[in-house]
A tleap script that builds the chain and sets N, CA, C and O, in Angstrom:
source leaprc.protein.ff14SB
mol = sequence {
  NMET ASN VAL GLY GLU ILE ALA LEU VAL TYR
  ALA TYR MET LEU ALA THR ASN PHE LEU GLU
  SER LEU LEU VAL LEU CYS ILE PRO ILE ALA
  LEU SER LEU ILE LEU PRO SER LYS TRP PHE
  ARG ASP SER PHE VAL ALA HIE GLY ALA SER
  LEU VAL MET LEU GLY LEU GLY TYR LEU ILE
  PHE LEU ALA TYR GLN PHE PRO THR LYS ASN
  SER TYR PRO GLY ALA LEU LEU LYS LEU TRP
  SER ILE ALA LEU ALA LEU GLY ILE ILE LEU
  LEU LEU ASP PHE ILE ALA GLY ARG THR ALA
  PHE ILE LYS LYS ALA VAL GLU PHE ILE ALA
  GLU GLN ALA THR ILE PHE LEU PHE VAL TYR
  MET PRO LEU SER LEU ILE SER LEU LEU ILE
  VAL LEU PRO ARG ILE CLEU
}
set mol.1.N position { -6.230 -36.766 18.408 }
set mol.1.CA position { -7.534 -37.531 17.832 }
set mol.1.C position { -7.876 -37.094 16.623 }
set mol.1.O position { -7.945 -35.906 16.307 }
set mol.2.N position { -8.126 -38.145 15.831 }
set mol.2.CA position { -8.574 -38.042 14.518 }
set mol.2.C position { -9.893 -37.402 14.259 }
set mol.2.O position { -10.518 -37.045 15.257 }
set mol.3.N position { -10.439 -37.190 13.050 }
set mol.3.CA position { -11.392 -36.420 12.741 }
set mol.3.C position { -12.900 -36.856 13.155 }
set mol.3.O position { -13.883 -36.126 13.290 }
set mol.4.N position { -12.794 -38.239 13.315 }
set mol.4.CA position { -14.214 -39.101 13.893 }
set mol.4.C position { -14.234 -38.748 15.545 }
set mol.4.O position { -15.293 -38.607 16.158 }
set mol.5.N position { -13.126 -38.649 16.067 }
set mol.5.CA position { -13.064 -38.648 17.427 }
set mol.5.C position { -13.540 -37.232 17.760 }
set mol.5.O position { -14.395 -37.008 18.617 }
set mol.6.N position { -12.940 -36.299 17.037 }
set mol.6.CA position { -13.329 -34.782 17.233 }
set mol.6.C position { -14.660 -34.503 17.051 }
set mol.6.O position { -15.240 -33.674 17.753 }
set mol.7.N position { -15.310 -35.251 15.988 }
set mol.7.CA position { -16.835 -35.039 15.468 }
set mol.7.C position { -17.533 -35.646 16.627 }
set mol.7.O position { -18.496 -35.019 17.070 }
set mol.8.N position { -17.192 -36.799 17.205 }
set mol.8.CA position { -17.884 -37.336 18.283 }
set mol.8.C position { -18.048 -36.596 19.641 }
set mol.8.O position { -19.089 -36.598 20.298 }
set mol.9.N position { -16.904 -35.968 19.980 }
set mol.9.CA position { -16.763 -35.091 21.055 }
set mol.9.C position { -17.672 -33.975 20.764 }
set mol.9.O position { -18.392 -33.608 21.693 }
set mol.10.N position { -17.757 -33.412 19.706 }
set mol.10.CA position { -18.512 -32.133 19.360 }
set mol.10.C position { -20.130 -32.605 19.432 }
set mol.10.O position { -21.045 -31.841 19.737 }
set mol.11.N position { -20.262 -33.828 19.134 }
set mol.11.CA position { -21.664 -34.318 19.038 }
set mol.11.C position { -22.152 -34.420 20.682 }
set mol.11.O position { -23.205 -33.969 21.133 }
set mol.12.N position { -21.141 -35.104 21.403 }
set mol.12.CA position { -21.651 -35.092 22.799 }
set mol.12.C position { -21.863 -33.862 23.353 }
set mol.12.O position { -22.762 -33.727 24.183 }
set mol.13.N position { -21.089 -32.829 22.983 }
set mol.13.CA position { -20.939 -31.480 23.442 }
set mol.13.C position { -22.526 -30.751 23.210 }
set mol.13.O position { -23.209 -30.220 24.086 }
set mol.14.N position { -22.853 -30.907 21.785 }
set mol.14.CA position { -24.051 -30.313 21.360 }
set mol.14.C position { -25.324 -31.064 22.044 }
set mol.14.O position { -26.291 -30.441 22.482 }
set mol.15.N position { -25.212 -32.350 22.077 }
set mol.15.CA position { -26.300 -32.958 22.716 }
set mol.15.C position { -26.577 -32.411 24.163 }
set mol.15.O position { -27.707 -32.088 24.528 }
set mol.16.N position { -25.380 -32.325 25.018 }
set mol.16.CA position { -25.436 -31.867 26.433 }
set mol.16.C position { -25.793 -30.696 26.586 }
set mol.16.O position { -26.444 -30.381 27.582 }
set mol.17.N position { -25.396 -29.655 25.489 }
set mol.17.CA position { -25.993 -28.253 25.656 }
set mol.17.C position { -27.287 -28.212 25.525 }
set mol.17.O position { -28.024 -27.645 26.331 }
set mol.18.N position { -27.758 -28.941 24.269 }
set mol.18.CA position { -29.245 -28.853 24.024 }
set mol.18.C position { -30.125 -29.428 25.204 }
set mol.18.O position { -31.234 -28.953 25.450 }
set mol.19.N position { -29.654 -30.329 25.821 }
set mol.19.CA position { -30.481 -30.757 26.843 }
set mol.19.C position { -30.457 -29.911 28.144 }
set mol.19.O position { -31.462 -29.855 28.851 }
set mol.20.N position { -29.242 -29.211 28.483 }
set mol.20.CA position { -29.310 -28.354 29.358 }
set mol.20.C position { -29.984 -26.978 29.271 }
set mol.20.O position { -30.292 -26.241 30.209 }
set mol.21.N position { -30.183 -26.741 27.683 }
set mol.21.CA position { -30.695 -25.582 27.517 }
set mol.21.C position { -32.448 -25.850 27.644 }
set mol.21.O position { -33.225 -24.981 28.038 }
set mol.22.N position { -32.825 -27.141 27.251 }
set mol.22.CA position { -34.291 -27.465 27.590 }
set mol.22.C position { -34.490 -27.259 28.759 }
set mol.22.O position { -35.504 -26.630 29.062 }
set mol.23.N position { -33.571 -27.733 29.810 }
set mol.23.CA position { -33.956 -27.777 31.284 }
set mol.23.C position { -34.049 -26.454 31.741 }
set mol.23.O position { -34.895 -26.201 32.598 }
set mol.24.N position { -33.144 -25.357 31.205 }
set mol.24.CA position { -33.229 -24.203 31.884 }
set mol.24.C position { -34.493 -23.603 31.191 }
set mol.24.O position { -35.057 -22.797 31.931 }
set mol.25.N position { -35.043 -23.756 30.086 }
set mol.25.CA position { -36.174 -23.086 29.494 }
set mol.25.C position { -37.402 -23.565 29.991 }
set mol.25.O position { -38.490 -23.027 29.791 }
set mol.26.N position { -37.184 -24.686 30.707 }
set mol.26.CA position { -38.389 -25.259 31.248 }
set mol.26.C position { -38.936 -24.394 32.487 }
set mol.26.O position { -40.102 -24.452 32.879 }
set mol.27.N position { -38.056 -23.680 32.982 }
set mol.27.CA position { -38.333 -22.773 34.310 }
set mol.27.C position { -39.244 -21.870 33.930 }
set mol.27.O position { -40.348 -21.894 34.473 }
set mol.28.N position { -38.924 -20.829 32.843 }
set mol.28.CA position { -39.917 -19.842 32.755 }
set mol.28.C position { -41.339 -20.294 32.009 }
set mol.28.O position { -42.374 -19.628 31.991 }
set mol.29.N position { -41.111 -21.641 31.378 }
set mol.29.CA position { -42.360 -22.184 30.953 }
set mol.29.C position { -43.278 -22.247 32.105 }
set mol.29.O position { -44.345 -21.661 32.285 }
set mol.30.N position { -42.602 -23.126 32.885 }
set mol.30.CA position { -43.679 -23.679 34.313 }
set mol.30.C position { -44.074 -22.384 34.968 }
set mol.30.O position { -45.244 -22.339 35.350 }
set mol.31.N position { -43.306 -21.292 35.177 }
set mol.31.CA position { -43.840 -20.306 35.629 }
set mol.31.C position { -44.931 -19.411 34.852 }
set mol.31.O position { -45.611 -18.577 35.451 }
set mol.32.N position { -45.035 -19.632 33.585 }
set mol.32.CA position { -45.915 -18.983 32.832 }
set mol.32.C position { -47.368 -19.809 32.982 }
set mol.32.O position { -48.455 -19.239 32.892 }
set mol.33.N position { -47.229 -21.030 33.191 }
set mol.33.CA position { -48.259 -22.022 33.422 }
set mol.33.C position { -48.872 -21.843 34.732 }
set mol.33.O position { -50.095 -21.923 34.838 }
set mol.34.N position { -47.956 -21.554 35.970 }
set mol.34.CA position { -48.456 -21.480 37.328 }
set mol.34.C position { -48.930 -20.246 37.616 }
set mol.34.O position { -50.049 -20.064 38.096 }
set mol.35.N position { -48.038 -19.250 37.318 }
set mol.35.CA position { -48.598 -17.638 37.717 }
set mol.35.C position { -49.790 -17.230 36.947 }
set mol.35.O position { -50.095 -17.789 35.894 }
set mol.36.N position { -50.496 -16.217 37.487 }
set mol.36.CA position { -51.606 -15.589 36.768 }
set mol.36.C position { -51.080 -14.931 35.454 }
set mol.36.O position { -49.958 -14.426 35.405 }
set mol.37.N position { -51.880 -14.956 34.459 }
set mol.37.CA position { -51.418 -14.413 33.161 }
set mol.37.C position { -50.913 -12.869 33.178 }
set mol.37.O position { -50.057 -12.410 32.421 }
set mol.38.N position { -51.567 -12.203 34.129 }
set mol.38.CA position { -51.110 -10.814 34.291 }
set mol.38.C position { -49.870 -10.589 34.923 }
set mol.38.O position { -49.422 -9.443 34.959 }
set mol.39.N position { -49.204 -11.616 35.470 }
set mol.39.CA position { -48.083 -11.668 35.968 }
set mol.39.C position { -46.726 -12.012 35.096 }
set mol.39.O position { -45.624 -11.470 35.187 }
set mol.40.N position { -47.096 -12.956 34.322 }
set mol.40.CA position { -45.964 -13.333 33.527 }
set mol.40.C position { -46.315 -13.801 32.210 }
set mol.40.O position { -45.411 -13.694 31.381 }
set mol.41.N position { -47.414 -14.299 31.810 }
set mol.41.CA position { -47.762 -14.782 30.648 }
set mol.41.C position { -48.098 -13.647 29.496 }
set mol.41.O position { -48.114 -13.924 28.296 }
set mol.42.N position { -48.336 -12.474 29.967 }
set mol.42.CA position { -48.650 -11.394 29.027 }
set mol.42.C position { -47.211 -10.708 28.571 }
set mol.42.O position { -47.140 -10.100 27.503 }
set mol.43.N position { -46.295 -10.818 29.279 }
set mol.43.CA position { -45.187 -10.331 28.960 }
set mol.43.C position { -44.214 -11.467 29.084 }
set mol.43.O position { -43.263 -11.326 29.853 }
set mol.44.N position { -44.360 -12.605 28.388 }
set mol.44.CA position { -43.517 -13.778 28.593 }
set mol.44.C position { -42.127 -13.531 28.120 }
set mol.44.O position { -41.214 -13.967 28.821 }
set mol.45.N position { -41.814 -12.820 26.902 }
set mol.45.CA position { -40.667 -12.835 26.312 }
set mol.45.C position { -39.693 -11.877 27.106 }
set mol.45.O position { -38.490 -12.106 27.229 }
set mol.46.N position { -40.291 -10.868 27.589 }
set mol.46.CA position { -39.328 -9.846 28.570 }
set mol.46.C position { -38.994 -10.609 29.866 }
set mol.46.O position { -37.830 -10.565 30.266 }
set mol.47.N position { -39.894 -11.288 30.537 }
set mol.47.CA position { -39.963 -11.753 31.691 }
set mol.47.C position { -38.961 -13.104 31.625 }
set mol.47.O position { -38.050 -13.362 32.412 }
set mol.48.N position { -39.392 -13.890 30.462 }
set mol.48.CA position { -38.598 -15.138 30.514 }
set mol.48.C position { -37.176 -14.977 30.222 }
set mol.48.O position { -36.260 -15.597 30.763 }
set mol.49.N position { -37.073 -14.033 29.261 }
set mol.49.CA position { -35.556 -13.853 28.927 }
set mol.49.C position { -34.705 -13.207 29.819 }
set mol.49.O position { -33.495 -13.406 29.928 }
set mol.50.N position { -35.451 -12.354 30.511 }
set mol.50.CA position { -34.496 -11.739 31.696 }
set mol.50.C position { -34.535 -12.572 32.803 }
set mol.50.O position { -33.607 -12.436 33.600 }
set mol.51.N position { -35.392 -13.410 33.048 }
set mol.51.CA position { -35.158 -14.398 34.011 }
set mol.51.C position { -34.016 -15.381 33.862 }
set mol.51.O position { -33.292 -15.692 34.807 }
set mol.52.N position { -33.891 -15.836 32.683 }
set mol.52.CA position { -32.959 -16.935 32.309 }
set mol.52.C position { -31.501 -16.079 32.054 }
set mol.52.O position { -30.461 -16.626 32.420 }
set mol.53.N position { -31.448 -14.858 31.481 }
set mol.53.CA position { -30.246 -14.041 31.398 }
set mol.53.C position { -29.708 -13.818 32.840 }
set mol.53.O position { -28.514 -14.018 33.064 }
set mol.54.N position { -30.537 -13.418 33.805 }
set mol.54.CA position { -30.081 -13.172 35.333 }
set mol.54.C position { -29.639 -14.377 35.904 }
set mol.54.O position { -28.519 -14.453 36.411 }
set mol.55.N position { -30.534 -15.466 35.862 }
set mol.55.CA position { -30.065 -16.686 36.395 }
set mol.55.C position { -28.862 -17.209 36.016 }
set mol.55.O position { -28.029 -17.605 36.831 }
set mol.56.N position { -28.713 -17.238 34.792 }
set mol.56.CA position { -27.540 -17.796 34.105 }
set mol.56.C position { -26.064 -16.932 34.533 }
set mol.56.O position { -24.952 -17.401 34.777 }
set mol.57.N position { -26.472 -15.664 34.519 }
set mol.57.CA position { -25.472 -14.684 34.776 }
set mol.57.C position { -25.149 -14.882 36.229 }
set mol.57.O position { -23.955 -14.674 36.442 }
set mol.58.N position { -25.751 -15.177 37.165 }
set mol.58.CA position { -25.453 -15.626 38.493 }
set mol.58.C position { -24.760 -16.976 38.491 }
set mol.58.O position { -23.772 -17.110 39.213 }
set mol.59.N position { -25.108 -17.805 37.881 }
set mol.59.CA position { -24.549 -19.053 37.842 }
set mol.59.C position { -22.937 -18.865 37.205 }
set mol.59.O position { -21.920 -19.459 37.566 }
set mol.60.N position { -23.072 -17.968 36.280 }
set mol.60.CA position { -21.503 -17.801 35.576 }
set mol.60.C position { -20.607 -17.067 36.705 }
set mol.60.O position { -19.468 -17.467 36.947 }
set mol.61.N position { -21.146 -16.044 37.334 }
set mol.61.CA position { -20.480 -15.414 38.449 }
set mol.61.C position { -19.990 -16.505 39.516 }
set mol.61.O position { -18.829 -16.489 39.925 }
set mol.62.N position { -20.860 -17.388 39.918 }
set mol.62.CA position { -20.369 -18.318 40.801 }
set mol.62.C position { -19.245 -19.131 40.186 }
set mol.62.O position { -18.221 -19.278 40.852 }
set mol.63.N position { -19.339 -19.687 38.950 }
set mol.63.CA position { -18.411 -20.480 38.362 }
set mol.63.C position { -16.967 -19.795 38.235 }
set mol.63.O position { -15.915 -20.426 38.126 }
set mol.64.N position { -17.075 -18.570 38.263 }
set mol.64.CA position { -15.781 -17.689 37.951 }
set mol.64.C position { -15.075 -17.265 39.462 }
set mol.64.O position { -13.920 -16.867 39.620 }
set mol.65.N position { -16.259 -17.497 40.664 }
set mol.65.CA position { -15.725 -17.281 41.718 }
set mol.65.C position { -14.942 -18.481 42.346 }
set mol.65.O position { -14.026 -18.304 43.148 }
set mol.66.N position { -15.328 -19.618 41.962 }
set mol.66.CA position { -14.830 -20.735 42.343 }
set mol.66.C position { -14.348 -21.893 41.429 }
set mol.66.O position { -14.934 -22.974 41.373 }
set mol.67.N position { -13.281 -21.600 40.748 }
set mol.67.CA position { -12.730 -22.207 39.711 }
set mol.67.C position { -12.318 -23.732 39.954 }
set mol.67.O position { -12.380 -24.536 39.024 }
set mol.68.N position { -11.906 -24.097 41.203 }
set mol.68.CA position { -11.716 -25.485 41.483 }
set mol.68.C position { -12.448 -25.886 42.711 }
set mol.68.O position { -12.876 -25.114 43.569 }
set mol.69.N position { -12.556 -27.310 42.698 }
set mol.69.CA position { -13.494 -27.774 43.792 }
set mol.69.C position { -12.791 -27.631 45.170 }
set mol.69.O position { -13.389 -27.959 46.195 }
set mol.70.N position { -11.491 -27.131 45.200 }
set mol.70.CA position { -10.809 -26.878 46.707 }
set mol.70.C position { -11.204 -25.461 47.036 }
set mol.70.O position { -11.154 -25.142 48.224 }
set mol.71.N position { -11.605 -24.534 46.116 }
set mol.71.CA position { -11.827 -23.067 46.590 }
set mol.71.C position { -13.422 -22.978 46.686 }
set mol.71.O position { -14.024 -21.922 46.882 }
set mol.72.N position { -13.981 -24.141 46.534 }
set mol.72.CA position { -15.511 -23.907 46.837 }
set mol.72.C position { -15.821 -24.039 48.320 }
set mol.72.O position { -15.594 -25.013 49.036 }
set mol.73.N position { -16.415 -22.805 48.668 }
set mol.73.CA position { -16.714 -22.886 50.227 }
set mol.73.C position { -18.138 -23.109 50.416 }
set mol.73.O position { -18.946 -22.220 50.143 }
set mol.74.N position { -18.544 -24.402 50.929 }
set mol.74.CA position { -19.724 -24.810 51.038 }
set mol.74.C position { -20.570 -23.847 52.171 }
set mol.74.O position { -21.780 -23.654 52.057 }
set mol.75.N position { -19.892 -23.369 53.091 }
set mol.75.CA position { -20.622 -22.619 54.009 }
set mol.75.C position { -21.134 -21.188 53.369 }
set mol.75.O position { -22.204 -20.670 53.689 }
set mol.76.N position { -20.328 -20.700 52.537 }
set mol.76.CA position { -20.818 -19.368 51.666 }
set mol.76.C position { -22.192 -19.599 50.964 }
set mol.76.O position { -23.023 -18.693 50.923 }
set mol.77.N position { -22.373 -20.582 50.521 }
set mol.77.CA position { -23.604 -20.819 49.896 }
set mol.77.C position { -24.601 -21.483 50.635 }
set mol.77.O position { -25.060 -22.505 50.124 }
set mol.78.N position { -25.036 -21.119 51.734 }
set mol.78.CA position { -26.143 -21.699 52.433 }
set mol.78.C position { -27.264 -21.179 51.865 }
set mol.78.O position { -27.321 -20.282 51.024 }
set mol.79.N position { -28.231 -21.843 52.413 }
set mol.79.CA position { -29.736 -21.537 51.941 }
set mol.79.C position { -30.185 -20.077 51.813 }
set mol.79.O position { -30.917 -19.648 50.921 }
set mol.80.N position { -29.575 -19.263 52.966 }
set mol.80.CA position { -30.054 -17.673 52.960 }
set mol.80.C position { -29.471 -17.137 51.908 }
set mol.80.O position { -30.124 -16.234 51.384 }
set mol.81.N position { -28.149 -17.473 51.280 }
set mol.81.CA position { -27.480 -16.610 50.240 }
set mol.81.C position { -28.001 -17.090 49.006 }
set mol.81.O position { -28.004 -16.271 48.086 }
set mol.82.N position { -28.506 -18.398 48.739 }
set mol.82.CA position { -29.238 -18.738 47.519 }
set mol.82.C position { -30.666 -18.241 47.469 }
set mol.82.O position { -31.252 -18.077 46.400 }
set mol.83.N position { -31.280 -17.977 48.800 }
set mol.83.CA position { -32.520 -17.367 48.770 }
set mol.83.C position { -32.454 -15.884 48.417 }
set mol.83.O position { -33.392 -15.284 47.891 }
set mol.84.N position { -31.443 -15.411 48.697 }
set mol.84.CA position { -31.231 -13.752 48.666 }
set mol.84.C position { -30.858 -13.621 47.237 }
set mol.84.O position { -31.437 -12.684 46.688 }
set mol.85.N position { -30.062 -14.290 46.490 }
set mol.85.CA position { -29.782 -14.297 45.121 }
set mol.85.C position { -31.209 -14.428 44.479 }
set mol.85.O position { -31.662 -13.451 43.883 }
set mol.86.N position { -31.967 -15.627 44.574 }
set mol.86.CA position { -32.996 -15.746 44.080 }
set mol.86.C position { -34.125 -14.470 44.026 }
set mol.86.O position { -34.790 -14.097 43.059 }
set mol.87.N position { -34.100 -13.983 45.302 }
set mol.87.CA position { -35.100 -12.761 45.571 }
set mol.87.C position { -34.486 -11.599 44.756 }
set mol.87.O position { -35.252 -10.863 44.134 }
set mol.88.N position { -33.383 -11.424 44.726 }
set mol.88.CA position { -32.570 -10.282 43.823 }
set mol.88.C position { -32.918 -10.530 42.386 }
set mol.88.O position { -33.052 -9.547 41.658 }
set mol.89.N position { -33.084 -11.764 41.884 }
set mol.89.CA position { -33.069 -11.987 40.451 }
set mol.89.C position { -34.679 -11.892 40.158 }
set mol.89.O position { -35.077 -11.449 39.081 }
set mol.90.N position { -35.454 -12.269 41.033 }
set mol.90.CA position { -36.743 -12.052 40.880 }
set mol.90.C position { -37.118 -10.545 40.713 }
set mol.90.O position { -37.821 -10.160 39.779 }
set mol.91.N position { -36.628 -9.745 41.635 }
set mol.91.CA position { -36.868 -8.240 41.819 }
set mol.91.C position { -36.411 -7.697 40.622 }
set mol.91.O position { -37.197 -6.914 40.087 }
set mol.92.N position { -35.235 -7.923 39.994 }
set mol.92.CA position { -34.638 -7.312 38.648 }
set mol.92.C position { -35.543 -7.943 37.606 }
set mol.92.O position { -35.927 -7.150 36.746 }
set mol.93.N position { -35.962 -9.171 37.494 }
set mol.93.CA position { -36.933 -9.363 36.539 }
set mol.93.C position { -38.228 -8.622 36.585 }
set mol.93.O position { -38.755 -8.129 35.587 }
set mol.94.N position { -38.682 -8.572 37.723 }
set mol.94.CA position { -39.882 -7.672 37.919 }
set mol.94.C position { -39.724 -6.177 37.413 }
set mol.94.O position { -40.597 -5.637 36.735 }
set mol.95.N position { -38.689 -5.623 37.745 }
set mol.95.CA position { -38.185 -4.308 37.310 }
set mol.95.C position { -38.056 -4.348 35.636 }
set mol.95.O position { -38.563 -3.504 34.897 }
set mol.96.N position { -37.442 -5.256 35.291 }
set mol.96.CA position { -37.162 -5.405 33.772 }
set mol.96.C position { -38.493 -5.573 32.996 }
set mol.96.O position { -38.547 -5.028 31.894 }
set mol.97.N position { -39.448 -6.183 33.386 }
set mol.97.CA position { -40.784 -6.265 32.845 }
set mol.97.C position { -41.714 -5.006 32.967 }
set mol.97.O position { -42.654 -4.774 32.207 }
set mol.98.N position { -41.364 -4.305 33.919 }
set mol.98.CA position { -42.224 -3.086 33.983 }
set mol.98.C position { -41.692 -1.691 33.601 }
set mol.98.O position { -42.325 -0.636 33.549 }
set mol.99.N position { -40.163 -1.955 33.301 }
set mol.99.CA position { -39.562 -0.791 32.817 }
set mol.99.C position { -39.558 -0.818 31.120 }
set mol.99.O position { -39.032 -1.781 30.563 }
set mol.100.N position { -40.039 0.050 30.485 }
set mol.100.CA position { -40.434 0.201 29.010 }
set mol.100.C position { -39.135 -0.038 28.231 }
set mol.100.O position { -39.077 -0.771 27.244 }
set mol.101.N position { -38.057 0.659 28.767 }
set mol.101.CA position { -36.823 0.567 28.007 }
set mol.101.C position { -36.220 -0.728 28.147 }
set mol.101.O position { -35.978 -1.337 27.105 }
set mol.102.N position { -35.956 -1.219 29.165 }
set mol.102.CA position { -35.350 -2.417 29.473 }
set mol.102.C position { -36.166 -3.607 28.853 }
set mol.102.O position { -35.683 -4.615 28.339 }
set mol.103.N position { -37.504 -3.296 29.000 }
set mol.103.CA position { -38.454 -4.630 28.475 }
set mol.103.C position { -38.318 -4.522 26.822 }
set mol.103.O position { -38.494 -5.544 26.160 }
set mol.104.N position { -38.009 -3.295 26.184 }
set mol.104.CA position { -37.992 -3.382 24.687 }
set mol.104.C position { -36.364 -3.992 24.221 }
set mol.104.O position { -36.124 -4.619 23.189 }
set mol.105.N position { -35.377 -3.612 25.284 }
set mol.105.CA position { -33.968 -4.171 24.860 }
set mol.105.C position { -34.062 -5.746 25.126 }
set mol.105.O position { -33.531 -6.548 24.360 }
set mol.106.N position { -34.656 -6.067 26.075 }
set mol.106.CA position { -34.651 -7.598 26.298 }
set mol.106.C position { -35.313 -8.468 25.351 }
set mol.106.O position { -34.896 -9.590 25.065 }
set mol.107.N position { -36.535 -7.836 24.785 }
set mol.107.CA position { -37.271 -8.533 23.831 }
set mol.107.C position { -36.296 -8.374 22.477 }
set mol.107.O position { -36.230 -9.300 21.668 }
set mol.108.N position { -35.521 -7.095 22.285 }
set mol.108.CA position { -34.853 -7.079 21.066 }
set mol.108.C position { -33.591 -8.342 21.006 }
set mol.108.O position { -33.299 -9.045 20.039 }
set mol.109.N position { -33.024 -8.343 22.298 }
set mol.109.CA position { -31.939 -9.356 22.390 }
set mol.109.C position { -32.508 -10.706 22.132 }
set mol.109.O position { -31.874 -11.512 21.450 }
set mol.110.N position { -33.700 -11.006 22.652 }
set mol.110.CA position { -34.362 -12.300 22.465 }
set mol.110.C position { -34.673 -12.516 21.075 }
set mol.110.O position { -34.250 -13.568 20.597 }
set mol.111.N position { -35.329 -11.733 20.321 }
set mol.111.CA position { -35.621 -11.745 18.968 }
set mol.111.C position { -34.314 -11.910 18.106 }
set mol.111.O position { -34.243 -12.712 17.175 }
set mol.112.N position { -33.367 -11.148 18.466 }
set mol.112.CA position { -32.062 -11.397 17.466 }
set mol.112.C position { -31.303 -12.835 17.780 }
set mol.112.O position { -30.529 -13.351 16.972 }
set mol.113.N position { -31.618 -13.383 19.008 }
set mol.113.CA position { -30.849 -14.515 19.461 }
set mol.113.C position { -31.659 -15.811 18.701 }
set mol.113.O position { -31.169 -16.940 18.688 }
set mol.114.N position { -32.889 -15.504 18.110 }
set mol.114.CA position { -33.719 -16.843 17.614 }
set mol.114.C position { -32.872 -17.343 16.375 }
set mol.114.O position { -32.932 -18.511 15.990 }
set mol.115.N position { -31.939 -16.215 15.672 }
set mol.115.CA position { -31.251 -16.833 14.445 }
set mol.115.C position { -30.465 -18.176 14.770 }
set mol.115.O position { -30.436 -19.110 13.969 }
set mol.116.N position { -29.849 -18.201 15.972 }
set mol.116.CA position { -29.118 -19.065 16.534 }
set mol.116.C position { -29.939 -20.477 16.144 }
set mol.116.O position { -29.446 -21.425 15.534 }
set mol.117.N position { -31.131 -20.394 16.580 }
set mol.117.CA position { -32.058 -21.648 16.332 }
set mol.117.C position { -31.887 -22.388 15.093 }
set mol.117.O position { -31.844 -23.618 15.086 }
set mol.118.N position { -31.787 -21.662 14.024 }
set mol.118.CA position { -31.685 -22.062 12.627 }
set mol.118.C position { -30.441 -22.966 12.460 }
set mol.118.O position { -30.397 -23.918 11.681 }
set mol.119.N position { -29.454 -22.579 13.255 }
set mol.119.CA position { -28.114 -23.407 13.186 }
set mol.119.C position { -28.087 -24.639 14.065 }
set mol.119.O position { -27.804 -25.772 13.674 }
set mol.120.N position { -28.435 -24.264 15.379 }
set mol.120.CA position { -28.157 -25.064 16.406 }
set mol.120.C position { -29.192 -26.172 16.810 }
set mol.120.O position { -28.972 -27.086 17.605 }
set mol.121.N position { -30.309 -25.946 16.159 }
set mol.121.CA position { -31.507 -26.920 16.405 }
set mol.121.C position { -31.263 -28.178 15.362 }
set mol.121.O position { -31.414 -29.319 15.798 }
set mol.122.N position { -30.941 -28.000 14.180 }
set mol.122.CA position { -30.670 -29.126 13.314 }
set mol.122.C position { -29.291 -29.881 13.957 }
set mol.122.O position { -29.318 -31.097 14.149 }
set mol.123.N position { -28.355 -29.259 14.206 }
set mol.123.CA position { -26.979 -29.656 14.675 }
set mol.123.C position { -27.374 -30.490 16.017 }
set mol.123.O position { -27.020 -31.664 16.137 }
set mol.124.N position { -28.088 -29.852 16.967 }
set mol.124.CA position { -28.387 -30.735 18.170 }
set mol.124.C position { -29.192 -31.865 17.845 }
set mol.124.O position { -29.039 -32.920 18.459 }
set mol.125.N position { -29.991 -31.750 16.984 }
set mol.125.CA position { -30.954 -33.012 16.783 }
set mol.125.C position { -30.101 -33.906 16.009 }
set mol.125.O position { -30.288 -35.061 16.392 }
set mol.126.N position { -29.354 -33.844 15.198 }
set mol.126.CA position { -28.202 -34.716 14.635 }
set mol.126.C position { -27.308 -35.250 15.548 }
set mol.126.O position { -26.940 -36.422 15.460 }
set mol.127.N position { -26.894 -34.435 16.489 }
set mol.127.CA position { -25.859 -35.011 17.627 }
set mol.127.C position { -26.534 -35.777 18.407 }
set mol.127.O position { -25.948 -36.726 18.928 }
set mol.128.N position { -28.030 -35.531 18.693 }
set mol.128.CA position { -28.823 -36.436 19.749 }
set mol.128.C position { -28.866 -37.718 19.095 }
set mol.128.O position { -28.622 -38.689 19.811 }
set mol.129.N position { -29.140 -37.930 17.814 }
set mol.129.CA position { -29.240 -39.034 17.054 }
set mol.129.C position { -28.089 -40.010 17.187 }
set mol.129.O position { -28.172 -41.233 17.305 }
set mol.130.N position { -26.915 -39.200 17.145 }
set mol.130.CA position { -25.669 -39.957 17.210 }
set mol.130.C position { -25.275 -40.311 18.701 }
set mol.130.O position { -24.611 -41.334 18.867 }
set mol.131.N position { -25.606 -39.599 19.725 }
set mol.131.CA position { -25.190 -39.871 21.083 }
set mol.131.C position { -26.260 -40.920 21.566 }
set mol.131.O position { -25.824 -41.896 22.177 }
set mol.132.N position { -27.540 -40.824 21.366 }
set mol.132.CA position { -28.347 -41.636 21.923 }
set mol.132.C position { -28.108 -43.214 21.783 }
set mol.132.O position { -28.160 -43.891 22.809 }
set mol.133.N position { -27.881 -43.744 20.712 }
set mol.133.CA position { -27.507 -45.179 20.407 }
set mol.133.C position { -26.146 -45.409 21.492 }
set mol.133.O position { -26.072 -46.387 22.235 }
set mol.134.N position { -25.307 -44.534 21.440 }
set mol.134.CA position { -24.000 -44.830 22.121 }
set mol.134.C position { -24.507 -45.146 23.781 }
set mol.134.O position { -24.124 -46.086 24.477 }
set mol.135.N position { -25.384 -44.167 24.126 }
set mol.135.CA position { -25.591 -44.254 25.508 }
set mol.135.C position { -26.553 -45.487 25.954 }
set mol.135.O position { -26.466 -46.103 27.016 }
set mol.136.N position { -27.414 -45.692 24.994 }
set mol.136.CA position { -28.355 -46.904 25.389 }
set mol.136.C position { -27.676 -48.231 24.877 }
set mol.136.O position { -28.224 -49.317 25.067 }
savepdb mol mol.pdb
quit
């Protein structure tokens, strides 16, 4: 591939990751609007960051357990196992929001991760401007 094709693949990758990130971040935002403010909105950074980290950690675990389509057991991931995983994630999120040390650690990680916004947001917006005309 030449440099232009590599840049186009990178633009598609950035645009896809940007849209996936927006989709994932809509979950804690929706929860903060739905749930009472005492439950979620008052400590949004701690609850939202721990919820996203735990949920994405579970998805990464599943991705490494089943690397190919043939090794993916459909029976293993029945509704009860997904509900159990969701329940454990919500329980750990509740504990993370109530424990002062974990809450401060999660808020620190979230605060430090904001530096990536200064780099990836402009790159993602430029890549969306490159990719959208090609799709439409």
